[in-house]
FIBANU-669280 format. One record per residue (C-alpha): x, y, z; chain. Coordinates in nm, 2 decimals, padded with zeros to 4 digits. Layout:
N
+--------+--------+--------+--------+
:      X :      Y :      Z : chaine :
+--------+--------+--------+--------+
:      X :      Y :      Z :      A :
...
+--------+--------+--------+--------+
END
This chain:
339
+--------+--------+--------+--------+
:      X :      Y :      Z : chaine :
+--------+--------+--------+--------+
:  04.76 : -03.83 :  00.14 :      A :
:  04.54 : -04.05 : -00.07 :      A :
:  04.34 : -04.28 :  00.15 :      A :
:  04.21 : -04.60 :  00.00 :      A :
:  04.18 : -04.97 :  00.07 :      A :
:  04.40 : -05.02 : -00.24 :      A :
:  04.69 : -04.81 : -00.11 :      A :
:  04.92 : -04.90 :  00.18 :      A :
:  05.23 : -04.72 :  00.28 :      A :
:  05.48 : -04.99 :  00.38 :      A :
:  05.75 : -04.75 :  00.50 :      A :
:  05.89 : -04.41 :  00.42 :      A :
:  06.01 : -04.52 :  00.08 :      A :
:  05.75 : -04.77 : -00.04 :      A :
:  05.38 : -04.78 : -00.13 :      A :
:  05.18 : -05.08 : -00.23 :      A :
:  04.89 : -04.99 : -00.48 :      A :
:  04.65 : -05.28 : -00.56 :      A :
:  04.54 : -05.31 : -00.92 :      A :
:  04.33 : -05.57 : -01.11 :      A :
:  04.59 : -05.81 : -01.25 :      A :
:  04.37 : -05.92 : -01.54 :      A :
:  04.27 : -05.57 : -01.66 :      A :
:  04.45 : -05.29 : -01.83 :      A :
:  04.59 : -05.02 : -01.59 :      A :
:  04.64 : -04.67 : -01.75 :      A :
:  04.89 : -04.42 : -01.63 :      A :
:  04.89 : -04.07 : -01.77 :      A :
:  05.23 : -03.90 : -01.76 :      A :
:  05.20 : -03.52 : -01.75 :      A :
:  05.52 : -03.31 : -01.75 :      A :
:  05.64 : -02.96 : -01.73 :      A :
:  05.31 : -02.80 : -01.64 :      A :
:  05.48 : -02.48 : -01.54 :      A :
:  05.18 : -02.35 : -01.34 :      A :
:  05.25 : -02.00 : -01.22 :      A :
:  04.93 : -01.92 : -01.03 :      A :
:  05.05 : -01.55 : -01.02 :      A :
:  04.91 : -01.23 : -01.15 :      A :
:  05.12 : -01.25 : -01.47 :      A :
:  05.03 : -01.61 : -01.56 :      A :
:  04.65 : -01.62 : -01.51 :      A :
:  04.56 : -01.66 : -01.88 :      A :
:  04.83 : -01.92 : -01.95 :      A :
:  04.74 : -02.11 : -01.63 :      A :
:  04.38 : -02.14 : -01.76 :      A :
:  04.51 : -02.27 : -02.09 :      A :
:  04.73 : -02.53 : -01.91 :      A :
:  04.44 : -02.64 : -01.69 :      A :
:  04.21 : -02.68 : -01.98 :      A :
:  04.47 : -02.89 : -02.16 :      A :
:  04.51 : -03.11 : -01.85 :      A :
:  04.14 : -03.15 : -01.82 :      A :
:  04.11 : -03.25 : -02.19 :      A :
:  04.38 : -03.51 : -02.16 :      A :
:  04.23 : -03.67 : -01.84 :      A :
:  03.88 : -03.68 : -02.00 :      A :
:  04.03 : -03.84 : -02.31 :      A :
:  04.25 : -04.10 : -02.15 :      A :
:  04.05 : -04.18 : -01.83 :      A :
:  04.37 : -04.28 : -01.64 :      A :
:  04.38 : -04.49 : -01.32 :      A :
:  04.68 : -04.29 : -01.20 :      A :
:  04.85 : -03.96 : -01.30 :      A :
:  05.23 : -03.91 : -01.28 :      A :
:  05.38 : -03.56 : -01.29 :      A :
:  05.74 : -03.57 : -01.40 :      A :
:  05.87 : -03.24 : -01.27 :      A :
:  05.84 : -02.86 : -01.31 :      A :
:  05.48 : -02.88 : -01.22 :      A :
:  05.51 : -02.53 : -01.08 :      A :
:  05.71 : -02.23 : -01.18 :      A :
:  05.79 : -01.98 : -00.91 :      A :
:  05.98 : -01.75 : -01.14 :      A :
:  05.89 : -01.38 : -01.08 :      A :
:  05.93 : -01.24 : -01.43 :      A :
:  05.70 : -01.51 : -01.58 :      A :
:  05.45 : -01.59 : -01.30 :      A :
:  05.46 : -01.27 : -01.10 :      A :
:  05.52 : -01.47 : -00.78 :      A :
:  05.78 : -01.66 : -00.59 :      A :
:  05.52 : -01.83 : -00.37 :      A :
:  05.56 : -02.19 : -00.46 :      A :
:  05.37 : -02.29 : -00.15 :      A :
:  05.06 : -02.13 : -00.29 :      A :
:  05.14 : -02.28 : -00.63 :      A :
:  05.16 : -02.63 : -00.49 :      A :
:  04.83 : -02.58 : -00.29 :      A :
:  04.65 : -02.45 : -00.60 :      A :
:  04.78 : -02.74 : -00.81 :      A :
:  04.67 : -03.00 : -00.56 :      A :
:  04.32 : -02.84 : -00.53 :      A :
:  04.30 : -02.86 : -00.91 :      A :
:  04.41 : -03.22 : -00.93 :      A :
:  04.21 : -03.34 : -00.63 :      A :
:  03.89 : -03.24 : -00.81 :      A :
:  03.94 : -03.52 : -01.06 :      A :
:  03.93 : -03.78 : -00.78 :      A :
:  04.22 : -03.98 : -00.95 :      A :
:  04.53 : -04.08 : -00.75 :      A :
:  04.84 : -03.89 : -00.86 :      A :
:  05.21 : -03.89 : -00.78 :      A :
:  05.50 : -03.67 : -00.87 :      A :
:  05.87 : -03.61 : -00.88 :      A :
:  06.04 : -03.27 : -00.86 :      A :
:  06.20 : -03.09 : -01.15 :      A :
:  06.46 : -02.81 : -01.16 :      A :
:  06.21 : -02.53 : -01.15 :      A :
:  05.97 : -02.63 : -00.87 :      A :
:  06.20 : -02.44 : -00.63 :      A :
:  06.35 : -02.13 : -00.78 :      A :
:  06.61 : -01.90 : -00.61 :      A :
:  06.43 : -01.69 : -00.36 :      A :
:  06.11 : -01.89 : -00.36 :      A :
:  05.90 : -01.95 : -00.04 :      A :
:  05.94 : -02.32 :  00.01 :      A :
:  06.23 : -02.57 : -00.01 :      A :
:  06.17 : -02.91 : -00.17 :      A :
:  06.14 : -03.07 :  00.18 :      A :
:  05.87 : -02.81 :  00.27 :      A :
:  05.69 : -02.88 : -00.06 :      A :
:  05.71 : -03.25 :  00.02 :      A :
:  05.52 : -03.19 :  00.34 :      A :
:  05.25 : -03.00 :  00.15 :      A :
:  05.21 : -03.27 : -00.13 :      A :
:  05.17 : -03.54 :  00.14 :      A :
:  04.85 : -03.36 :  00.24 :      A :
:  04.69 : -03.38 : -00.11 :      A :
:  04.36 : -03.57 : -00.09 :      A :
:  04.45 : -03.79 : -00.39 :      A :
:  04.83 : -03.75 : -00.38 :      A :
:  05.07 : -04.04 : -00.33 :      A :
:  05.40 : -03.90 : -00.22 :      A :
:  05.67 : -03.93 :  00.04 :      A :
:  06.00 : -03.75 :  00.08 :      A :
:  06.19 : -04.08 :  00.11 :      A :
:  06.50 : -04.15 :  00.30 :      A :
:  06.67 : -03.84 :  00.45 :      A :
:  07.02 : -03.99 :  00.39 :      A :
:  06.97 : -04.00 :  00.01 :      A :
:  07.04 : -03.71 : -00.22 :      A :
:  06.72 : -03.53 : -00.33 :      A :
:  06.37 : -03.53 : -00.20 :      A :
:  06.11 : -03.78 : -00.32 :      A :
:  06.30 : -04.10 : -00.39 :      A :
:  06.04 : -04.38 : -00.35 :      A :
:  05.87 : -04.68 : -00.51 :      A :
:  05.51 : -04.75 : -00.58 :      A :
:  05.46 : -05.12 : -00.61 :      A :
:  05.16 : -05.21 : -00.84 :      A :
:  05.04 : -05.53 : -00.68 :      A :
:  04.77 : -05.79 : -00.73 :      A :
:  04.51 : -05.86 : -00.46 :      A :
:  04.73 : -06.15 : -00.35 :      A :
:  05.01 : -05.91 : -00.26 :      A :
:  05.22 : -06.02 : -00.56 :      A :
:  05.42 : -05.72 : -00.70 :      A :
:  05.33 : -05.69 : -01.06 :      A :
:  05.53 : -05.38 : -01.16 :      A :
:  05.73 : -05.13 : -00.95 :      A :
:  05.72 : -04.76 : -01.03 :      A :
:  06.05 : -04.60 : -00.93 :      A :
:  06.02 : -04.23 : -00.85 :      A :
:  06.35 : -04.04 : -00.84 :      A :
:  06.46 : -03.69 : -00.78 :      A :
:  06.70 : -03.59 : -01.07 :      A :
:  06.79 : -03.29 : -00.86 :      A :
:  06.83 : -02.93 : -00.98 :      A :
:  07.17 : -02.78 : -01.04 :      A :
:  07.53 : -02.87 : -00.97 :      A :
:  07.75 : -02.75 : -00.69 :      A :
:  07.85 : -02.39 : -00.68 :      A :
:  07.52 : -02.22 : -00.76 :      A :
:  07.19 : -02.25 : -00.93 :      A :
:  07.13 : -02.23 : -01.31 :      A :
:  07.49 : -02.12 : -01.39 :      A :
:  07.64 : -02.44 : -01.25 :      A :
:  07.46 : -02.66 : -01.50 :      A :
:  07.20 : -02.93 : -01.46 :      A :
:  07.24 : -03.20 : -01.20 :      A :
:  07.17 : -03.57 : -01.23 :      A :
:  07.07 : -03.87 : -01.03 :      A :
:  07.35 : -03.92 : -00.78 :      A :
:  07.53 : -04.25 : -00.71 :      A :
:  07.37 : -04.30 : -00.36 :      A :
:  07.03 : -04.28 : -00.52 :      A :
:  07.14 : -04.53 : -00.79 :      A :
:  07.27 : -04.77 : -00.53 :      A :
:  06.94 : -04.75 : -00.33 :      A :
:  06.73 : -04.80 : -00.65 :      A :
:  06.93 : -05.10 : -00.78 :      A :
:  06.93 : -05.27 : -00.44 :      A :
:  06.56 : -05.23 : -00.40 :      A :
:  06.50 : -05.37 : -00.75 :      A :
:  06.74 : -05.66 : -00.68 :      A :
:  06.53 : -05.75 : -00.37 :      A :
:  06.22 : -05.76 : -00.59 :      A :
:  06.41 : -05.96 : -00.85 :      A :
:  06.50 : -06.23 : -00.60 :      A :
:  06.13 : -06.29 : -00.54 :      A :
:  06.04 : -06.27 : -00.91 :      A :
:  06.31 : -06.32 : -01.17 :      A :
:  06.08 : -06.18 : -01.45 :      A :
:  05.99 : -05.86 : -01.26 :      A :
:  05.99 : -05.54 : -01.48 :      A :
:  05.99 : -05.18 : -01.36 :      A :
:  05.93 : -04.83 : -01.48 :      A :
:  06.13 : -04.53 : -01.37 :      A :
:  06.01 : -04.17 : -01.36 :      A :
:  06.22 : -03.86 : -01.31 :      A :
:  06.26 : -03.51 : -01.46 :      A :
:  06.59 : -03.47 : -01.64 :      A :
:  06.71 : -03.72 : -01.90 :      A :
:  07.04 : -03.90 : -01.87 :      A :
:  07.30 : -03.86 : -02.13 :      A :
:  07.20 : -04.18 : -02.30 :      A :
:  06.89 : -04.01 : -02.45 :      A :
:  07.12 : -03.80 : -02.67 :      A :
:  07.36 : -04.09 : -02.72 :      A :
:  07.09 : -04.32 : -02.85 :      A :
:  06.94 : -04.05 : -03.08 :      A :
:  07.28 : -03.97 : -03.23 :      A :
:  07.36 : -04.34 : -03.29 :      A :
:  07.02 : -04.39 : -03.45 :      A :
:  07.08 : -04.10 : -03.69 :      A :
:  07.41 : -04.26 : -03.79 :      A :
:  07.22 : -04.58 : -03.88 :      A :
:  07.26 : -04.80 : -03.57 :      A :
:  06.99 : -05.06 : -03.64 :      A :
:  07.00 : -05.19 : -03.28 :      A :
:  06.81 : -04.88 : -03.16 :      A :
:  06.44 : -04.91 : -03.21 :      A :
:  06.24 : -04.60 : -03.29 :      A :
:  05.90 : -04.58 : -03.12 :      A :
:  05.76 : -04.24 : -03.17 :      A :
:  05.81 : -03.86 : -03.15 :      A :
:  06.09 : -03.63 : -03.25 :      A :
:  06.35 : -03.39 : -03.13 :      A :
:  06.21 : -03.04 : -03.16 :      A :
:  06.45 : -02.84 : -02.95 :      A :
:  06.66 : -02.58 : -03.14 :      A :
:  06.98 : -02.74 : -03.28 :      A :
:  06.87 : -03.08 : -03.15 :      A :
:  06.93 : -02.97 : -02.79 :      A :
:  06.92 : -03.22 : -02.50 :      A :
:  06.91 : -03.07 : -02.15 :      A :
:  07.15 : -03.33 : -02.00 :      A :
:  07.39 : -03.29 : -01.72 :      A :
:  07.76 : -03.21 : -01.77 :      A :
:  07.83 : -03.42 : -01.47 :      A :
:  07.88 : -03.79 : -01.52 :      A :
:  07.59 : -04.01 : -01.42 :      A :
:  07.57 : -04.39 : -01.38 :      A :
:  07.20 : -04.45 : -01.36 :      A :
:  07.13 : -04.57 : -01.71 :      A :
:  07.43 : -04.81 : -01.73 :      A :
:  07.34 : -04.95 : -01.38 :      A :
:  06.98 : -05.00 : -01.50 :      A :
:  07.10 : -05.19 : -01.80 :      A :
:  07.32 : -05.42 : -01.59 :      A :
:  07.05 : -05.46 : -01.33 :      A :
:  06.80 : -05.56 : -01.60 :      A :
:  06.47 : -05.48 : -01.41 :      A :
:  06.39 : -05.13 : -01.54 :      A :
:  06.25 : -05.16 : -01.89 :      A :
:  06.09 : -04.81 : -01.92 :      A :
:  06.22 : -04.47 : -01.84 :      A :
:  06.00 : -04.15 : -01.85 :      A :
:  06.13 : -03.80 : -01.83 :      A :
:  06.04 : -03.44 : -01.91 :      A :
:  06.25 : -03.13 : -01.90 :      A :
:  06.31 : -03.06 : -02.27 :      A :
:  05.96 : -02.93 : -02.37 :      A :
:  05.99 : -02.97 : -02.74 :      A :
:  06.14 : -03.32 : -02.74 :      A :
:  05.89 : -03.60 : -02.76 :      A :
:  06.12 : -03.88 : -02.87 :      A :
:  06.08 : -04.24 : -02.76 :      A :
:  06.35 : -04.50 : -02.84 :      A :
:  06.44 : -04.85 : -02.72 :      A :
:  06.81 : -04.85 : -02.63 :      A :
:  07.00 : -05.14 : -02.47 :      A :
:  06.67 : -05.30 : -02.39 :      A :
:  06.51 : -05.00 : -02.22 :      A :
:  06.24 : -04.78 : -02.37 :      A :
:  06.34 : -04.42 : -02.30 :      A :
:  06.06 : -04.17 : -02.35 :      A :
:  06.02 : -03.79 : -02.33 :      A :
:  05.67 : -03.71 : -02.21 :      A :
:  05.47 : -03.46 : -02.41 :      A :
:  05.47 : -03.13 : -02.22 :      A :
:  05.20 : -02.89 : -02.11 :      A :
:  05.40 : -02.57 : -02.08 :      A :
:  05.24 : -02.24 : -02.18 :      A :
:  05.47 : -02.03 : -01.95 :      A :
:  05.83 : -02.15 : -01.93 :      A :
:  05.97 : -02.12 : -02.28 :      A :
:  05.95 : -01.79 : -02.47 :      A :
:  05.65 : -01.78 : -02.70 :      A :
:  05.58 : -02.15 : -02.63 :      A :
:  05.21 : -02.06 : -02.58 :      A :
:  05.20 : -02.01 : -02.96 :      A :
:  05.34 : -02.36 : -03.02 :      A :
:  05.13 : -02.68 : -03.02 :      A :
:  05.33 : -02.97 : -03.17 :      A :
:  05.48 : -03.07 : -02.83 :      A :
:  05.18 : -03.02 : -02.62 :      A :
:  04.99 : -03.32 : -02.48 :      A :
:  05.04 : -03.62 : -02.25 :      A :
:  05.18 : -03.97 : -02.26 :      A :
:  04.96 : -04.27 : -02.19 :      A :
:  05.13 : -04.57 : -02.04 :      A :
:  04.91 : -04.88 : -02.03 :      A :
:  05.01 : -05.19 : -01.83 :      A :
:  04.82 : -05.45 : -02.03 :      A :
:  04.64 : -05.74 : -01.86 :      A :
:  04.91 : -05.98 : -01.97 :      A :
:  05.19 : -05.76 : -01.83 :      A :
:  05.31 : -05.59 : -02.15 :      A :
:  05.33 : -05.21 : -02.15 :      A :
:  05.21 : -04.99 : -02.43 :      A :
:  05.34 : -04.63 : -02.45 :      A :
:  05.17 : -04.37 : -02.68 :      A :
:  05.16 : -04.00 : -02.73 :      A :
:  04.83 : -03.82 : -02.66 :      A :
:  04.87 : -03.49 : -02.85 :      A :
:  04.65 : -03.19 : -02.81 :      A :
:  04.72 : -03.08 : -03.16 :      A :
:  04.90 : -03.20 : -03.47 :      A :
:  05.17 : -03.46 : -03.37 :      A :
:  05.53 : -03.38 : -03.42 :      A :
:  05.69 : -03.53 : -03.73 :      A :
:  05.79 : -03.89 : -03.70 :      A :
:  06.04 : -03.84 : -03.98 :      A :
:  06.38 : -03.87 : -03.80 :      A :
:  06.70 : -03.93 : -03.98 :      A :
:  06.81 : -04.28 : -03.92 :      A :
:  06.46 : -04.42 : -03.90 :      A :
:  06.38 : -04.67 : -04.18 :      A :
+--------+--------+--------+--------+
END
């Protein structure tokens, strides 16, 4: 666990991280690293690590957030099912930068037949020299539901970072049962925690980080294409084949509850490697992070338009700026419905 005078763990679901209130605070979102650390993935792992190193050197972040699928224990691609070794190698790599980092799980960090469960991985990540992570409450669905409160030296909470496990697959099996979602008990917990912060500061604004996008990502995009002027285009595009969105077939309530709660103003996801879209929908900026993946998708190592990171800057005055940090040519910003 990261040890610093700036960081305090208040309980099993809350961290307090002190920042300078009157200076910009930079968060680098990295998603879908798909590190294999196996005999089949050595070349692509080197490419991924070089990309990450380049992004960190360019953006000089104060914190790094990994939004899922950081490792890929898939035997045909990586040549290993040992996600324990993958997690250790990833931590060793990230710890060398001496920058605090945190993470959420995706749907590939634990594959069928792999060595470690998510709870076992959580115990490993808690040992990372610069890692900020906790498994969260055992009675909630998923592993790694927690909050990092960015605070001033006075103890005032400036901006909560909500970390959520969007889980893996639905009941009845793995991949064939379809993607899962954030469950209602997680939503209840999240909204209650934000309500408590709102009672202390009616103007509090929060960010949320998780892996798989809620259905409203697709809903907002389709409405924008049809000319809905209430949806504000920020950046990026939808590069998945046939404008695919990897959303759950199971009904989720997170986005609607977040709109009603009013505290979450920014949502950051990964999962769909070729989608980089960022829109403001119903008062919330919903953003696909640029991905790193060289290993997961077929022939994606030959692609470049989606590869990069997302820089999130909490400005000194409290505003938030979100921008793409591409490693190559940026995806087209020409999206039907954008004027």
